[in-house]
C-alpha positions in Angstrom: 0.0 0.0 0.0 1.2 3.5 -0.9 -0.1 6.4 1.1 0.6 10.0 0.3 0.3 12.5 3.2 -0.9 16.1 2.7 -2.2 18.8 4.9 -1.6 22.1 6.5 1.5 23.1 8.4 1.5 22.0 12.0 -1.5 19.7 11.5 0.3 16.6 12.5 1.5 15.0 9.3 4.8 14.0 11.0 2.9 12.3 13.8 0.9 10.3 11.3 4.1 9.3 9.5 5.8 8.3 12.7 2.8 6.1 13.6 2.8 4.5 10.2 6.6 3.8 10.4 6.8 2.6 13.9 3.5 0.8 14.4 2.6 -0.3 10.9 6.0 -0.9 9.3 5.7 1.6 6.5 8.9 2.9 4.7 9.1 6.6 4.7 9.9 8.9 1.7 10.2 12.6 2.5 9.6 15.4 0.0 11.1 17.8 2.4 14.4 15.7 2.5 14.5 15.7 -1.4 14.0 19.5 -1.4 16.6 20.1 1.4 19.2 18.1 -0.4 18.7 20.3 -3.5 18.8 23.5 -1.2 22.1 22.3 0.2 23.5 21.5 -3.3 22.7 25.0 -4.3 24.4 26.5 -1.2 21.1 28.2 0.0 19.8 28.7 3.5 17.1 26.2 4.4 14.3 28.7 5.1 10.7 28.3 4.2 10.9 30.7 1.3 13.8 28.8 -0.2 12.0 25.4 0.4 9.2 26.8 -1.6 11.3 28.3 -4.4 13.4 25.2 -4.8 10.4 22.8 -4.8 8.8 25.0 -7.5 12.1 24.9 -9.6 12.2 21.1 -9.2 8.7 20.8 -10.5 9.3 23.3 -13.3 12.4 21.4 -14.4 11.5 17.8 -13.8 7.7 17.8 -14.0 5.1 18.8 -11.5 5.0 15.3 -10.1 8.8 14.8 -9.9 8.9 14.5 -6.1 6.3 11.7 -6.0 7.9 10.0 -9.0 11.3 9.9 -7.3 9.8 8.4 -4.2 7.9 5.8 -6.1 11.1 4.9 -8.0 13.0 4.5 -4.8 10.2 2.5 -3.4 10.1 0.1 -6.3 13.9 -0.3 -6.2 13.7 -1.2 -2.6 10.8 -3.6 -3.0 8.6 -1.7 -0.5 5.4 -3.4 0.5 4.0 -0.4 2.4 5.3 3.2 1.8 4.3 6.6 3.0 5.2 9.7 1.0 5.3 12.9 3.0 4.2 15.6 1.8 2.0 15.8 -1.2 1.8 19.5 -2.3 0.9 19.6 -6.1 -2.1 18.2 -7.8 0.1 16.4 -10.4 1.6 14.5 -7.5 -1.9 13.4 -6.4 -2.6 12.2 -10.0 0.6 10.2 -10.1 0.0 8.8 -6.6 -3.5 7.6 -7.5 -2.5 6.3 -10.9 0.0 4.1 -9.1 -2.8 2.8 -6.8 -1.9 5.0 -3.9 -4.2 6.7 -1.4 -4.1 10.3 -0.2 -4.6 11.1 3.5 -5.0 14.8 4.6 -4.4 16.1 8.0 -5.7 19.4 9.3 -6.4 21.3 12.5 -7.5 24.8 13.5 -4.9 27.5 12.7 -4.2 28.6 16.2 -3.5 25.0 17.2 -1.2 24.4 14.2 0.7 27.7 14.9 1.2 26.7 18.5 2.6 23.3 17.3 5.1 24.8 14.8 6.4 27.2 17.4 6.8 24.3 19.8 8.7 22.2 17.3 11.1 25.1 16.7 12.6 24.0 13.4 14.7 26.5 11.4 11.7 27.3 9.2 9.2 27.8 12.1 10.6 31.0 13.8 7.8 33.2 12.5 4.8 35.4 13.7 1.2 34.2 13.5 0.7 36.8 10.8 3.7 35.4 8.8 2.3 31.9 9.3 -1.0 33.0 7.8 0.6 34.8 4.9 2.8 31.7 4.1 -0.1 29.4 4.3 -2.2 31.6 1.9 0.5 31.3 -0.7 0.9 27.6 -0.2 -2.8 26.9 -0.5 -2.9 28.2 -4.0 0.5 29.4 -5.2 0.3 31.8 -8.2 3.3 29.9 -9.7 1.8 27.2 -11.9 4.6 24.8 -10.5 3.9 25.8 -6.9 2.0 24.3 -4.0 -1.7 23.8 -4.5 -2.5 22.5 -1.0 -6.2 23.5 -1.1 -6.8 21.4 -4.3 -4.6 18.6 -3.0 -6.4 18.4 0.3 -9.7 18.5 -1.5 -8.6 15.4 -3.4 -7.9 13.4 -0.3 -9.4 10.0 0.1 -9.7 10.6 3.8 -9.2 13.6 6.0 -8.2 13.6 9.7 -9.0 16.6 11.9 -6.1 16.4 14.4 -7.2 18.5 17.4 -7.3 15.8 20.2 -4.8 13.4 21.8 -2.3 11.2 20.0 -4.5 8.2 20.9 -7.4 9.8 19.1 -5.1 10.6 16.2 -3.9 6.9 16.0 -7.6 5.7 16.1 -8.3 7.9 13.1 -5.3 6.6 11.2 -6.5 3.0 12.0 -9.9 3.9 10.7 -8.4 5.3 7.4 -6.3 2.1 7.0 -9.4 -0.1 7.5 -11.2 2.0 5.0 -8.7 1.7 2.2 -7.6 -1.9 2.9 
């Protein structure tokens, strides 16, 4: 089974991925890792703006589904039985994922909850004000760049959506329900 994960920032995509890896034996493929490697290759600072710019460049140069195609190619080479691809951001990625028999899981939560979570995780791209958080999200939901993120359209195409505003136990129960639904 191949699962693509999408959702808003701070919604809990990483918690879903962690559960699928540790409790269900999935192999993880990270879009962010692919993009970060390209950022490093270019000698750029790994901030949110560069992550978006480089991802857009990669889609423009290699195809709008390049990140998912790379993950699927690695998965096939490794003989993965179950894989999770984190994070699906462009609609062409959804089309390729589903064409290959994959499922798309979206994760969301209220913006204030998500902002609190990203401040708490403290990664190098998360040191921003709530206003900046909202501005970045507006761009990422429907980037004017035709090769950019289209999170709103991607989330709308999900096979299942989890609203993650409760405990980890509740989140895990929703993941298990999703797995039963698509199995």
